[in-house]
Backbone as numpy.savetxt, mean C-alpha at the origin, in Angstrom:
# Nx Ny Nz CAx CAy CAz Cx Cy Cz
8.50 -23.23 14.76 8.63 -21.95 14.07 7.25 -21.36 13.83
7.11 -20.08 14.11 5.83 -19.41 13.90 5.57 -19.17 12.42
4.30 -19.24 12.04 3.84 -18.85 10.71 3.22 -17.47 10.86
3.93 -16.47 10.39 3.55 -15.08 10.66 2.69 -14.53 9.53
1.40 -14.36 9.83 0.45 -13.81 8.87 -0.03 -12.42 9.28
0.73 -11.77 10.16 0.33 -10.45 10.65 0.36 -9.42 9.52
1.38 -9.49 8.68 1.51 -8.55 7.57 2.50 -9.10 6.55
2.49 -8.55 5.35 3.51 -8.89 4.37 4.78 -8.05 4.56
4.81 -7.27 5.63 6.02 -6.51 5.97 6.96 -7.32 6.86
6.58 -8.52 7.24 7.40 -9.30 8.19 8.49 -10.10 7.49
8.53 -10.05 6.17 9.53 -10.83 5.43 10.94 -10.30 5.67
11.91 -11.18 5.52 13.31 -10.78 5.57 13.94 -11.09 4.22
15.02 -10.40 3.86 15.63 -10.64 2.55 16.07 -12.10 2.38
15.84 -12.62 1.20 16.30 -13.96 0.88 17.82 -13.93 0.69
18.46 -15.09 0.74 19.92 -15.10 0.52 20.32 -14.45 -0.80
19.55 -14.68 -1.87 19.89 -14.09 -3.16 19.74 -12.58 -3.14
18.70 -12.09 -2.45 18.53 -10.65 -2.33 19.68 -10.04 -1.53
20.07 -10.69 -0.43 21.18 -10.19 0.38 22.48 -10.14 -0.43
22.70 -11.16 -1.22 23.90 -11.20 -2.06 23.89 -10.02 -3.04
22.75 -9.77 -3.63 22.62 -8.66 -4.57 22.84 -7.32 -3.87
22.32 -7.18 -2.66 22.49 -5.95 -1.89 23.96 -5.67 -1.61
24.71 -6.70 -1.30 26.12 -6.53 -0.95 26.98 -6.12 -2.15
26.44 -6.27 -3.34 27.18 -5.90 -4.55 26.87 -4.47 -5.00
26.06 -3.77 -4.24 25.63 -2.42 -4.65 26.80 -1.44 -4.69
26.76 -0.57 -5.69 27.71 0.55 -5.77 27.06 1.74 -5.09
27.65 2.18 -3.98 26.99 3.20 -3.17 27.80 4.49 -3.13
27.11 5.55 -2.80 27.71 6.86 -2.59 26.88 7.60 -1.58
26.98 8.89 -1.52 26.20 9.70 -0.59 24.97 10.23 -1.31
23.82 9.68 -0.96 22.61 10.05 -1.69 22.19 11.49 -1.46
22.58 12.07 -0.31 22.27 13.48 -0.07 22.91 14.36 -1.15
24.08 13.92 -1.62 24.77 14.64 -2.69 24.47 14.04 -4.06
23.47 13.14 -4.11 23.03 12.53 -5.36 24.15 11.77 -6.06
24.96 11.06 -5.27 26.08 10.30 -5.84 25.98 8.80 -5.57
24.83 8.33 -5.11 24.64 6.90 -4.90 24.08 6.30 -6.19
24.93 5.60 -6.92 24.56 5.11 -8.24 23.42 4.09 -8.21
23.36 3.31 -7.13 22.34 2.26 -7.08 20.96 2.84 -6.82
20.85 3.83 -5.94 19.54 4.43 -5.72 19.10 5.22 -6.95
20.04 5.82 -7.65 19.70 6.50 -8.90 19.16 5.50 -9.91
19.79 4.33 -9.99 19.34 3.28 -10.91 17.94 2.80 -10.55
17.65 2.64 -9.25 16.32 2.22 -8.82 15.28 3.26 -9.20
15.58 4.51 -8.93 14.63 5.59 -9.24 14.36 5.67 -10.74
15.41 5.55 -11.53 15.24 5.58 -12.98 14.43 4.37 -13.46
14.69 3.23 -12.85 14.01 1.98 -13.24 12.50 2.07 -13.01
12.10 2.52 -11.82 10.68 2.56 -11.49 9.97 3.64 -12.28
10.65 4.78 -12.51 10.06 5.86 -13.31 9.80 5.38 -14.74
10.77 4.70 -15.33 10.61 4.17 -16.68 9.50 3.12 -16.73
9.43 2.29 -15.69 8.42 1.24 -15.63 7.00 1.81 -15.70
6.79 2.95 -15.02 5.46 3.56 -14.97 5.26 4.67 -16.00
6.31 4.97 -16.76 6.19 6.03 -17.73 6.14 7.41 -17.12
6.73 7.57 -15.93 6.78 8.86 -15.26 8.15 9.51 -15.47
8.22 10.80 -15.25 9.47 11.52 -15.50 10.55 11.23 -14.47
10.15 11.03 -13.22 11.16 10.90 -12.15 10.58 10.16 -10.96
11.47 9.76 -10.06 11.07 9.07 -8.83 12.08 9.39 -7.74
11.66 9.19 -6.50 12.54 9.45 -5.35 12.33 8.36 -4.31
13.44 7.89 -3.75 13.42 6.81 -2.76 13.17 7.36 -1.36
12.31 6.68 -0.60 11.95 7.09 0.76 12.13 5.92 1.73
12.39 6.21 3.01 12.49 5.13 3.98 11.17 4.45 4.30
10.03 5.10 4.00 8.73 4.49 4.32 7.66 4.98 3.37
6.61 4.18 3.25 5.47 4.56 2.44 4.71 5.72 3.04
4.66 5.77 4.37 4.00 6.90 5.04 4.66 8.21 4.65
5.99 8.24 4.67 6.68 9.48 4.31 6.43 9.84 2.84
6.44 8.85 1.97 6.19 9.11 0.56 4.79 9.70 0.35
3.79 9.11 1.01 2.43 9.64 0.90 2.32 11.04 1.47
2.94 11.26 2.63 2.84 12.57 3.28 3.54 13.66 2.46
4.63 13.31 1.83 5.30 14.27 0.95 4.41 14.58 -0.25
3.76 13.56 -0.79 2.85 13.79 -1.92 1.73 14.75 -1.53
1.15 14.55 -0.35 0.09 15.45 0.11 0.60 16.88 0.20
1.81 17.04 0.73 2.37 18.38 0.90 2.68 19.04 -0.45
3.09 18.23 -1.42 3.36 18.75 -2.76 2.10 19.36 -3.37
0.97 18.70 -3.16 -0.25 19.04 -3.88 -1.17 20.00 -3.14
-0.88 20.33 -1.89 -1.81 21.12 -1.09 -1.14 22.31 -0.41
-1.98 23.19 0.07 -1.56 24.28 0.94 -2.34 24.19 2.25
-1.76 24.69 3.36 -2.48 24.64 4.64 -3.88 25.24 4.52
-4.82 24.60 5.19 -6.24 24.95 5.26 -7.05 24.28 4.16
-6.39 23.65 3.18 -7.14 23.00 2.11 -7.61 21.60 2.54
-8.26 20.91 1.63 -8.87 19.63 1.97 -8.57 18.58 0.90
-8.34 17.34 1.36 -8.17 16.23 0.43 -9.38 15.30 0.53
-9.70 14.68 -0.57 -10.79 13.71 -0.62 -10.19 12.31 -0.62
-10.64 11.47 0.30 -10.19 10.08 0.36 -11.28 9.22 0.99
-11.08 7.93 0.96 -12.06 7.03 1.56 -11.93 7.03 3.08
-13.01 6.70 3.75 -13.00 6.65 5.22 -12.04 5.60 5.75
-11.68 4.61 4.93 -10.74 3.58 5.33 -9.32 3.84 4.82
-9.08 4.98 4.22 -7.80 5.24 3.56 -6.63 5.18 4.53
-5.52 4.63 4.08 -4.30 4.56 4.88 -3.81 5.96 5.23
-3.89 6.90 4.29 -3.38 8.26 4.55 -4.14 8.95 5.66
-5.37 8.50 5.92 -6.17 9.08 7.00 -6.06 8.27 8.29
-6.13 6.95 8.20 -6.23 6.11 9.39 -4.90 5.70 10.00
-3.88 5.50 9.18 -2.68 4.82 9.65 -1.39 5.61 9.44
-1.49 6.91 9.29 -0.28 7.72 9.12 -0.17 8.80 10.19
-0.71 8.47 11.37 -0.49 9.29 12.55 -1.08 10.68 12.51
-2.10 10.89 11.69 -2.64 12.24 11.54 -1.70 13.16 10.79
-0.83 12.57 9.98 0.20 13.35 9.30 -0.33 14.40 8.35
-1.47 14.15 7.71 -2.02 15.13 6.77 -2.29 16.45 7.48
-2.83 16.36 8.69 -3.10 17.57 9.47 -1.83 18.17 10.03
-0.95 17.31 10.54 0.26 17.81 11.20 1.28 18.36 10.20
1.51 17.62 9.13 2.57 18.00 8.19 2.12 19.04 7.17
0.87 18.94 6.74 0.42 19.80 5.65 -0.69 20.76 6.05
-1.25 20.57 7.24 -2.30 21.48 7.70 -3.58 21.36 6.89
-3.87 20.14 6.41 -5.08 19.95 5.62 -6.06 19.03 6.34
-7.33 19.15 5.98 -8.36 18.27 6.51 -8.72 17.23 5.45
-9.44 16.21 5.89 -9.83 15.12 4.98 -11.35 15.06 4.86
-11.83 15.04 3.64 -13.23 14.76 3.37 -13.33 13.26 3.13
-13.99 12.54 4.03 -14.01 11.09 4.00 -15.25 10.58 3.27
-15.02 9.83 2.20 -16.11 9.26 1.43 -16.48 7.88 1.97
-17.75 7.56 1.91 -18.24 6.27 2.39 -18.23 5.30 1.21
-17.06 4.74 0.93 -16.91 3.85 -0.20 -17.27 2.42 0.14
-17.02 1.54 -0.80 -17.25 0.11 -0.62 -15.89 -0.58 -0.60
-15.55 -1.15 0.56 -14.26 -1.81 0.75 -13.09 -0.88 0.41
-13.25 0.39 0.77 -12.16 1.36 0.58 -12.15 2.02 -0.79
-13.15 1.76 -1.61 -13.20 2.30 -2.97 -14.49 3.09 -3.18
-14.36 4.24 -3.81 -15.52 5.10 -4.04 -15.67 5.37 -5.54
-16.68 6.15 -5.89 -16.98 6.41 -7.30 -16.64 7.84 -7.70
-16.56 8.05 -8.99 -16.33 9.39 -9.50 -17.47 10.33 -9.11
-18.69 9.80 -9.08 -19.84 10.61 -8.69 -19.70 11.09 -7.25
-19.21 10.22 -6.36 -18.99 10.62 -4.97 -17.95 11.73 -4.87
-16.91 11.62 -5.67 -15.88 12.66 -5.68 -16.48 13.98 -6.14
-17.21 13.93 -7.23 -17.79 15.15 -7.79 -18.69 15.85 -6.77
-19.46 15.05 -6.04 -20.38 15.60 -5.04 -19.63 16.22 -3.86
-18.45 15.68 -3.55 -17.71 16.10 -2.36 -16.84 17.33 -2.58
-16.65 17.76 -3.80 -15.77 18.90 -4.08 -16.41 20.18 -3.58
-15.67 20.90 -2.76 -16.18 22.17 -2.22 -16.09 23.28 -3.26
-17.05 24.18 -3.20 -17.03 25.34 -4.09 -15.87 26.27 -3.69
-14.98 26.59 -4.63 -13.86 27.48 -4.29 -14.32 28.90 -3.97
-15.58 29.21 -4.29 -16.10 30.56 -4.03 -16.68 30.71 -2.63
-16.86 29.60 -1.93 -17.43 29.64 -0.58 -16.31 29.78 0.44
-16.17 30.96 1.02 -15.04 31.23 1.92 -15.17 30.53 3.26
-16.32 29.90 3.54 -16.55 29.28 4.84 -16.04 27.83 4.90
-15.70 27.26 3.77 -15.31 25.85 3.75 -13.95 25.69 3.07
-13.25 24.60 3.36 -11.91 24.42 2.80 -11.92 24.28 1.28
-10.85 24.71 0.66 -10.67 24.50 -0.77 -10.23 23.06 -1.00
-10.93 22.37 -1.87 -10.55 21.00 -2.23 -9.40 21.06 -3.23
-8.32 20.31 -2.94 -7.16 20.40 -3.82 -6.60 19.05 -4.28
-7.00 17.95 -3.62 -6.37 16.66 -3.92 -7.36 15.52 -3.70
-7.32 14.53 -4.57 -8.03 13.26 -4.38 -6.97 12.17 -4.24
-7.11 11.33 -3.22 -6.15 10.25 -2.99 -6.90 8.92 -2.92
-6.42 7.92 -3.66 -6.99 6.59 -3.57 -5.89 5.60 -3.19
-6.30 4.42 -2.75 -5.38 3.37 -2.30 -5.69 2.08 -3.05
-4.69 1.50 -3.70 -4.88 0.28 -4.48 -3.66 -0.63 -4.31
-3.85 -1.84 -3.73 -5.10 -2.40 -3.23 -5.48 -1.73 -1.91
-6.73 -1.93 -1.49 -7.16 -1.31 -0.24 -6.83 -2.23 0.93
-6.15 -1.67 1.90 -5.71 -2.45 3.07 -6.91 -2.91 3.90
-7.66 -1.95 4.43 -8.82 -2.31 5.26 -9.94 -2.94 4.43
-9.86 -2.79 3.11 -10.84 -3.42 2.23 -10.49 -4.85 1.91
-9.43 -5.38 2.51 -9.08 -6.78 2.31 -8.34 -7.06 1.02
-7.46 -6.13 0.62 -6.70 -6.33 -0.60 -7.54 -6.21 -1.86
-8.61 -5.43 -1.77 -9.50 -5.25 -2.92 -8.83 -4.39 -4.00
-9.16 -4.69 -5.25 -8.58 -3.99 -6.40 -9.61 -3.04 -7.02
-9.17 -1.84 -7.30 -10.03 -0.86 -7.97 -10.32 -1.29 -9.40
-11.48 -0.88 -9.89 -11.82 -0.98 -11.30 -11.14 0.19 -12.02
-10.23 -0.11 -12.94 -9.47 0.95 -13.59 -10.37 1.91 -14.37
-11.51 1.43 -14.83 -12.44 2.31 -15.55 -13.01 3.38 -14.62
-13.25 3.02 -13.35 -13.72 4.01 -12.38 -12.61 5.01 -12.06
-11.38 4.52 -11.99 -10.24 5.42 -11.77 -10.15 6.44 -12.89
-10.37 6.00 -14.12 -10.33 6.92 -15.27 -11.39 7.99 -15.13
-12.57 7.61 -14.66 -13.65 8.58 -14.46 -13.28 9.59 -13.37
-12.65 9.11 -12.30 -12.21 10.01 -11.23 -11.16 10.97 -11.76
-10.26 10.46 -12.59 -9.24 11.31 -13.22 -9.89 12.45 -14.00
-10.95 12.14 -14.74 -11.64 13.18 -15.51 -12.26 14.23 -14.59
-12.81 13.79 -13.46 -13.36 14.74 -12.49 -12.26 15.65 -11.94
-11.11 15.05 -11.66 -9.98 15.83 -11.15 -9.52 16.87 -12.17
-9.41 16.46 -13.42 -8.97 17.39 -14.46 -9.97 18.54 -14.63
-11.25 18.20 -14.58 -12.28 19.21 -14.78 -12.33 20.22 -13.64
-11.85 19.82 -12.46 -11.94 20.68 -11.29 -10.57 21.13 -10.77
-9.53 20.93 -11.59 -8.17 21.36 -11.24 -7.70 20.76 -9.92
-7.96 19.46 -9.74 -7.54 18.75 -8.54 -6.38 17.83 -8.87
-5.42 17.71 -7.96 -4.36 16.73 -8.11 -4.91 15.34 -7.77
-4.24 14.30 -8.29 -4.71 12.92 -8.11 -3.51 12.07 -7.69
-3.58 11.53 -6.47 -2.47 10.73 -5.92 -2.92 9.30 -5.67
-2.02 8.36 -5.97 -2.27 6.95 -5.70 -1.34 6.44 -4.62
-1.92 5.99 -3.52 -1.18 5.23 -2.52 -1.13 3.80 -3.05
-0.03 3.48 -3.71 0.11 2.18 -4.34 0.98 1.24 -3.54
0.78 1.23 -2.22 1.60 0.39 -1.35 1.61 -1.06 -1.84
0.44 -1.54 -2.28 0.35 -2.90 -2.79 -0.15 -2.89 -4.25
0.25 -1.90 -5.00 -0.23 -1.78 -6.37 0.15 -2.98 -7.22
1.34 -3.53 -7.02 1.75 -4.67 -7.85 0.85 -5.88 -7.63
0.28 -6.01 -6.42 -0.70 -7.07 -6.21 -1.91 -6.87 -7.12
-2.35 -5.62 -7.23 -3.49 -5.32 -8.09 -3.14 -5.55 -9.56
-1.95 -5.14 -9.98 -1.54 -5.31 -11.38 -1.51 -6.78 -11.76
-0.98 -7.61 -10.87 -0.91 -9.05 -11.15 -2.32 -9.66 -11.17
-3.14 -9.27 -10.20 -4.48 -9.85 -10.10 -5.37 -9.46 -11.28
-5.19 -8.23 -11.78 -6.06 -7.71 -12.83 -5.42 -7.75 -14.22
-4.20 -8.28 -14.29 -3.47 -8.33 -15.57 -3.36 -6.95 -16.20
-3.02 -5.97 -15.37 -2.83 -4.60 -15.83 -1.34 -4.25 -15.79
-0.99 -3.07 -16.32 0.41 -2.69 -16.44 0.72 -1.42 -15.67
1.97 -1.24 -15.25 2.35 0.00 -14.56 2.08 1.23 -15.40
2.32 1.17 -16.68 2.13 2.36 -17.53 0.67 2.80 -17.59
-0.26 1.86 -17.48 -1.67 2.23 -17.43 -1.94 3.15 -16.24
-1.29 2.87 -15.12 -1.49 3.68 -13.92 -0.67 4.95 -13.96
0.49 4.89 -14.57 1.32 6.08 -14.68 0.63 7.21 -15.42
-0.24 6.86 -16.37 -0.95 7.87 -17.16 -2.09 8.54 -16.37
-2.54 7.89 -15.31 -3.75 8.35 -14.63 -3.51 9.25 -13.42
-2.31 9.18 -12.84 -2.07 9.87 -11.57 -0.96 10.91 -11.69
-1.11 11.95 -10.91 -0.04 12.96 -10.83 1.15 12.41 -10.07
0.87 11.73 -8.96 1.93 11.09 -8.18 1.47 9.70 -7.75
2.44 8.82 -7.59 2.18 7.43 -7.16 3.24 7.05 -6.14
2.82 6.46 -5.02 3.78 5.89 -4.08 3.76 4.37 -4.24
4.94 3.77 -4.20 5.10 2.32 -4.36 5.91 1.80 -3.18
5.40 0.77 -2.50 6.13 0.17 -1.38 6.90 -1.05 -1.85
8.15 -1.15 -1.41 9.00 -2.28 -1.77 9.05 -3.34 -0.68
8.59 -3.00 0.52 8.79 -3.87 1.68 7.54 -4.67 2.06
6.53 -4.66 1.21 5.35 -5.48 1.47 5.45 -6.74 0.62
4.58 -6.94 -0.33 4.60 -8.17 -1.08 5.87 -8.42 -1.87
6.62 -7.37 -2.15 7.84 -7.53 -2.95 9.04 -8.00 -2.14
8.94 -7.95 -0.81 9.93 -8.61 0.03 11.21 -7.87 0.33
11.33 -6.59 -0.05 12.52 -5.82 0.32 12.45 -5.48 1.80
13.58 -5.23 2.46 13.57 -4.96 3.91 13.05 -3.59 4.28
13.11 -2.64 3.35 12.71 -1.27 3.67 12.59 -0.50 2.37
11.77 0.54 2.38 11.80 1.48 1.27 10.52 1.61 0.47
10.25 2.84 0.06 9.16 3.16 -0.86 9.65 4.20 -1.84
8.91 4.36 -2.91 9.27 5.34 -3.94 8.08 6.23 -4.25
8.37 7.49 -4.54 7.34 8.42 -5.00 7.65 8.77 -6.45
6.64 8.63 -7.31 6.80 8.90 -8.74 5.99 10.10 -9.14
6.50 10.88 -10.09 5.77 12.04 -10.58 6.54 12.74 -11.68
6.20 14.00 -11.91 6.94 14.80 -12.86 8.26 15.23 -12.24
9.16 15.76 -13.09 10.42 16.27 -12.56 10.17 17.39 -11.56
9.16 18.21 -11.82 8.83 19.31 -10.90 8.33 18.77 -9.57
7.48 17.74 -9.61 7.00 17.13 -8.36 8.16 16.56 -7.55
9.06 15.84 -8.21 10.14 15.18 -7.49 11.18 16.19 -7.00
11.33 17.29 -7.69 12.21 18.36 -7.18 11.67 18.90 -5.86
10.35 19.10 -5.79 9.72 19.52 -4.54 9.86 18.44 -3.48
9.64 17.19 -3.90 9.71 16.06 -2.96 11.10 15.94 -2.35
12.12 16.21 -3.15 13.51 16.12 -2.68 13.74 17.07 -1.50
13.20 18.28 -1.61 13.34 19.26 -0.52 12.50 18.86 0.69
11.26 18.42 0.45 10.38 18.08 1.57 10.88 16.84 2.29
11.43 15.88 1.54 12.01 14.70 2.19 13.11 15.11 3.17
13.92 16.05 2.78 14.97 16.57 3.67 14.32 17.22 4.89
13.29 18.01 4.67 12.59 18.69 5.76 12.01 17.69 6.75
11.52 16.56 6.24 10.92 15.53 7.09 11.96 14.59 7.70
13.23 14.80 7.40 14.28 13.96 7.97 14.51 12.67 7.22
14.13 12.63 5.95 14.22 11.40 5.19 15.43 11.29 4.27
16.31 12.29 4.30 17.51 12.20 3.46 18.45 11.14 4.04
19.02 10.33 3.16 19.86 9.21 3.60 21.22 9.25 2.91
22.14 8.47 3.40 23.50 8.48 2.86 23.72 7.30 1.91
24.44 6.27 2.33 24.73 5.14 1.44 23.53 4.19 1.37
22.45 4.72 0.84 21.19 3.99 0.83 21.13 2.98 -0.32
22.16 2.95 -1.14 22.16 2.03 -2.27 22.03 0.57 -1.88
22.52 0.21 -0.69 22.37 -1.18 -0.25 20.89 -1.55 -0.15
20.08 -0.60 0.31 18.64 -0.84 0.40 17.97 -0.72 -0.96
18.45 0.22 -1.76 17.91 0.39 -3.11 18.15 -0.86 -3.95
19.28 -1.51 -3.72 19.58 -2.75 -4.46 18.53 -3.82 -4.17
18.07 -3.88 -2.92 17.01 -4.82 -2.58 15.75 -4.52 -3.38
15.49 -3.22 -3.57 14.34 -2.83 -4.37 14.48 -3.23 -5.82
15.66 -3.07 -6.38 15.90 -3.49 -7.77 15.70 -5.00 -7.90
16.26 -5.74 -6.95 16.10 -7.20 -6.97 14.62 -7.58 -6.89
13.89 -6.91 -6.01 12.46 -7.20 -5.83 11.68 -6.95 -7.11
11.96 -5.83 -7.78 11.25 -5.51 -9.01 11.58 -6.49 -10.13
12.77 -7.01 -10.11 13.20 -7.95 -11.16 12.72 -9.38 -10.91
12.49 -9.73 -9.63 12.27 -11.14 -9.30 10.97 -11.47 -8.57
10.35 -10.48 -7.94 9.27 -10.82 -7.00 7.89 -10.29 -7.39
7.73 -9.85 -8.62 6.41 -9.34 -9.02 5.50 -10.48 -9.47
5.92 -11.24 -10.47 5.05 -12.29 -11.02 4.69 -13.33 -9.97
5.58 -13.57 -9.00 5.31 -14.59 -8.00 4.20 -14.16 -7.03
3.76 -12.90 -7.08 2.65 -12.48 -6.23 1.40 -13.32 -6.50
1.30 -13.87 -7.70 0.15 -14.74 -8.02 0.09 -15.94 -7.08
1.24 -16.40 -6.60 1.26 -17.51 -5.64 0.61 -17.08 -4.33
0.95 -15.89 -3.86 0.35 -15.37 -2.63 -1.17 -15.28 -2.76
-1.61 -14.83 -3.92 -3.06 -14.70 -4.15 -3.74 -16.06 -4.12
-3.08 -17.05 -4.72 -3.62 -18.41 -4.72 -3.73 -18.95 -3.30
-2.68 -18.79 -2.50 -2.70 -19.25 -1.11 -3.80 -18.56 -0.32
-3.94 -17.24 -0.54 -4.95 -16.48 0.20 -6.35 -17.01 -0.10
-6.61 -17.32 -1.35 -7.93 -17.84 -1.72 -8.19 -19.20 -1.06
-7.16 -20.04 -0.98 -7.32 -21.35 -0.33 -7.64 -21.18 1.15
-6.95 -20.25 1.81 -7.22 -20.00 3.23 -8.61 -19.40 3.41
-8.99 -18.51 2.50 -10.34 -17.93 2.57 -11.41 -19.00 2.47
-11.19 -19.97 1.60 -12.15 -21.07 1.46 -12.21 -21.92 2.73
-11.05 -22.13 3.36 -11.01 -22.90 4.61 -11.78 -22.17 5.71
-11.65 -20.87 5.77 -12.37 -20.09 6.77 -13.87 -20.13 6.53
-14.28 -20.08 5.27 -15.71 -20.11 4.95 -16.36 -21.43 5.37
-15.59 -22.50 5.37 -16.10 -23.81 5.76 -16.19 -24.01 7.27
-15.55 -23.11 8.03 -15.47 -23.29 9.48 -16.77 -22.90 10.16
-16.92 -23.38 11.40 -18.16 -23.13 12.14 -18.08 -21.86 12.99
-16.92 -21.23 13.07 -16.74 -20.08 13.96 -16.64 -18.75 13.21
-16.64 -18.76 11.89 -16.51 -17.55 11.08 -17.87 -17.14 10.55
-18.23 -15.89 10.77 -19.53 -15.38 10.30 -19.45 -14.78 8.91
-18.27 -14.31 8.51 -18.14 -13.68 7.20 -16.68 -13.65 6.76
-16.47 -13.94 5.49 -15.15 -13.77 4.87 -15.32 -12.81 3.70
-14.58 -11.73 3.71 -14.68 -10.77 2.60 -14.04 -11.37 1.35
-14.51 -10.96 0.17 -13.95 -11.51 -1.07 -12.42 -11.41 -1.09
-11.77 -12.49 -1.47 -10.30 -12.52 -1.50 -9.85 -12.33 -2.94
-9.21 -11.18 -3.19 -8.74 -10.87 -4.54 -7.22 -10.99 -4.66
-6.53 -10.64 -3.59 -5.07 -10.62 -3.66 -4.49 -11.40 -2.48
-3.65 -10.78 -1.66 -2.94 -11.51 -0.62 -3.47 -11.28 0.79
-4.57 -10.56 0.93 -5.13 -10.24 2.24 -6.45 -10.96 2.44
-6.60 -11.57 3.61 -7.87 -12.21 3.98 -8.41 -11.49 5.21
-9.59 -10.92 5.08 -10.26 -10.27 6.21 -11.56 -11.02 6.50
-11.76 -11.35 7.77 -12.94 -12.14 8.13 -13.43 -11.74 9.52
-14.66 -12.14 9.80 -15.27 -11.89 11.11 -15.63 -13.22 11.75
-15.44 -13.32 13.04 -15.92 -14.48 13.79 -17.22 -14.11 14.49
-17.95 -15.10 14.94 -19.23 -14.83 15.59 -19.02 -14.04 16.88
-20.00 -13.19 17.20 -19.91 -12.31 18.36 -19.72 -13.08 19.66
-20.15 -14.30 19.70 -20.04 -15.10 20.93 -18.59 -15.53 21.22
-17.72 -15.34 20.24 -16.31 -15.75 20.40 -15.45 -14.50 20.60
-14.61 -14.52 21.59 -13.71 -13.41 21.86 -12.60 -13.35 20.81
-12.37 -12.15 20.25 -11.27 -11.97 19.30 -9.94 -12.38 19.93
-9.74 -11.95 21.17 -8.50 -12.26 21.87 -8.31 -13.76 22.02
-9.39 -14.44 22.40 -9.30 -15.90 22.55 -8.98 -16.58 21.22
-9.59 -16.07 20.16 -9.36 -16.65 18.85 -7.91 -16.46 18.41
-7.40 -15.24 18.55 -6.01 -14.94 18.17 -5.05 -15.78 19.01
-5.34 -15.90 20.31 -4.48 -16.68 21.20 -4.50 -18.18 20.85
-5.66 -18.66 20.44 -5.78 -20.08 20.07 -4.90 -20.39 18.85
-4.88 -19.48 17.91 -4.03 -19.65 16.74 -2.55 -19.52 17.11
-2.28 -18.59 18.02 -0.89 -18.38 18.44 -0.33 -19.64 19.11
-1.16 -20.33 19.87 -0.72 -21.58 20.51 -0.35 -22.64 19.45
-0.94 -22.48 18.27 -0.61 -23.38 17.15 0.48 -22.78 16.26
1.10 -21.70 16.75 2.21 -21.03 16.06 1.78 -20.33 14.77
0.53 -19.86 14.75 0.03 -19.07 13.63 -0.33 -17.69 14.17
0.32 -16.66 13.63 0.15 -15.30 14.11 -0.71 -14.50 13.14
-1.80 -13.88 13.66 -2.65 -13.02 12.84 -2.90 -11.74 13.63
-3.64 -10.80 13.02 -3.87 -9.51 13.68 -5.34 -9.12 13.61
-5.71 -8.20 14.49 -7.04 -7.61 14.48 -6.95 -6.21 13.88
-7.92 -5.88 13.05 -7.97 -4.54 12.46 -9.00 -3.66 13.17
-9.58 -4.18 14.25 -10.61 -3.43 14.95 -11.96 -3.56 14.26
-13.00 -3.20 14.98 -14.33 -3.27 14.41 -14.77 -4.67 14.07
-14.19 -5.66 14.75 -14.56 -7.04 14.53 -13.86 -7.70 13.36
-12.96 -6.97 12.71 -12.26 -7.53 11.54 -10.94 -8.17 11.97
-10.73 -9.41 11.53 -9.45 -10.11 11.72 -8.77 -10.23 10.37
-7.43 -10.22 10.38 -6.70 -10.18 9.11 -5.58 -11.20 9.07
-5.43 -11.83 7.91 -4.27 -12.64 7.58 -3.68 -12.10 6.28
-2.36 -12.05 6.20 -1.70 -11.55 5.00 -0.66 -12.56 4.54
-0.75 -12.95 3.27 0.18 -13.92 2.70 1.35 -13.19 2.05
2.52 -13.81 2.11 3.74 -13.19 1.58 4.70 -14.26 1.13
5.84 -13.86 0.61 6.75 -14.80 -0.03 7.43 -15.77 0.92
7.32 -15.54 2.23 7.91 -16.48 3.19 6.99 -17.65 3.52
5.75 -17.60 3.03 4.80 -18.68 3.29 5.00 -19.78 2.25
5.26 -20.99 2.73 5.55 -22.13 1.86 4.33 -23.03 1.71
4.44 -24.01 0.79 3.38 -25.00 0.63 3.10 -25.74 1.93
4.17 -26.11 2.65 4.01 -26.83 3.91 3.29 -25.96 4.95
3.64 -24.68 4.99 2.98 -23.77 5.93 1.50 -23.64 5.59
1.20 -23.54 4.30 -0.19 -23.44 3.86 -0.98 -24.66 4.34
-0.40 -25.83 4.21 -1.08 -27.05 4.65 -1.35 -27.02 6.15
-0.39 -26.52 6.93 -0.56 -26.43 8.38 -1.69 -25.46 8.71
-1.71 -24.31 8.05 -2.74 -23.31 8.31 -4.13 -23.88 8.06
-4.30 -24.51 6.92 -5.61 -25.09 6.56 -6.02 -26.17 7.56
-5.05 -27.00 7.96 -5.36 -28.06 8.92 -5.78 -27.49 10.28
-5.04 -26.51 10.76 -5.35 -25.89 12.06 -6.72 -25.23 12.01
-7.01 -24.48 10.94 -8.31 -23.81 10.82 -9.44 -24.83 10.82
-9.20 -25.99 10.25 -10.24 -27.01 10.18 -10.52 -27.69 11.50
-9.54 -27.64 12.41 -9.68 -28.37 13.69 -10.03 -27.47 14.87
-10.02 -26.13 14.68 -10.34 -25.23 15.80 -11.78 -25.42 16.25
-11.97 -25.37 17.57 -13.30 -25.47 18.14 -13.51 -24.36 19.16
-14.71 -23.75 19.13 -15.05 -22.70 20.10 -16.47 -22.91 20.59
């Protein structure tokens, strides 16, 4: 059996989650009659102290709808050069909303309030785009699961308020950050205009993300989701998986973080790795020496039934999730210790 470390999206529902899904009370969500998806939306909104939430088939769609809510065509959003909304959403910001991205040179996907302040375009200069939105990602994917300093986020929030900018959080792996930093959802709910939350990564649901905001934001999101083709029917079966995940799979993320740190330490001891980025949550990003082919390295692990991925630019990635067991962890550490190049 393969040990799949390509992503935390590779998990499948556990038997208990499947049982819970099959008990869902469903209706037609297009007509707002699916009781289970309504319960999920109410649950996550209350958890973060937001007015409302809306269920989406993907995190990309939730983020793209948020961008469209906060911007008009020709405007500009500020984000990190490694941001998911810029790198991994198919150019959706330009295609769906007609906006450009001002890319900040952050550290591991995180930037400062001062960088934001410097990047804001003057609204009086007709030659350059109007800045309308700041978007951050927590944890940072390409940054190796790095967690933002909430005090810096507060400073960015103040810059946004002072300059009439919207503030969006791509919180695909936010619960990893909350567990790692001992922070709460309500702390983040107070800081952002909109927040996207993914249920199908570390939380183990098969599909789904949520967008949180004010009632006015979610009313707009409801229409844009339809425009983007995201309206669904008896989606309560999937929403039930999200409810189960929120009730059962948050605190256990600490186990994933523990495993990731152990693997990071094993990589640091190896003779073929040139650098391991700090491991804070469930993602391990590392570089091997230039003399070793990335393809050869990935294939060598695959022959040992361990699957990992390349992020480009010399970065290799492993992601821990709830399907990784103690026995699997032992195999991974043993294999990493015996590889020779």
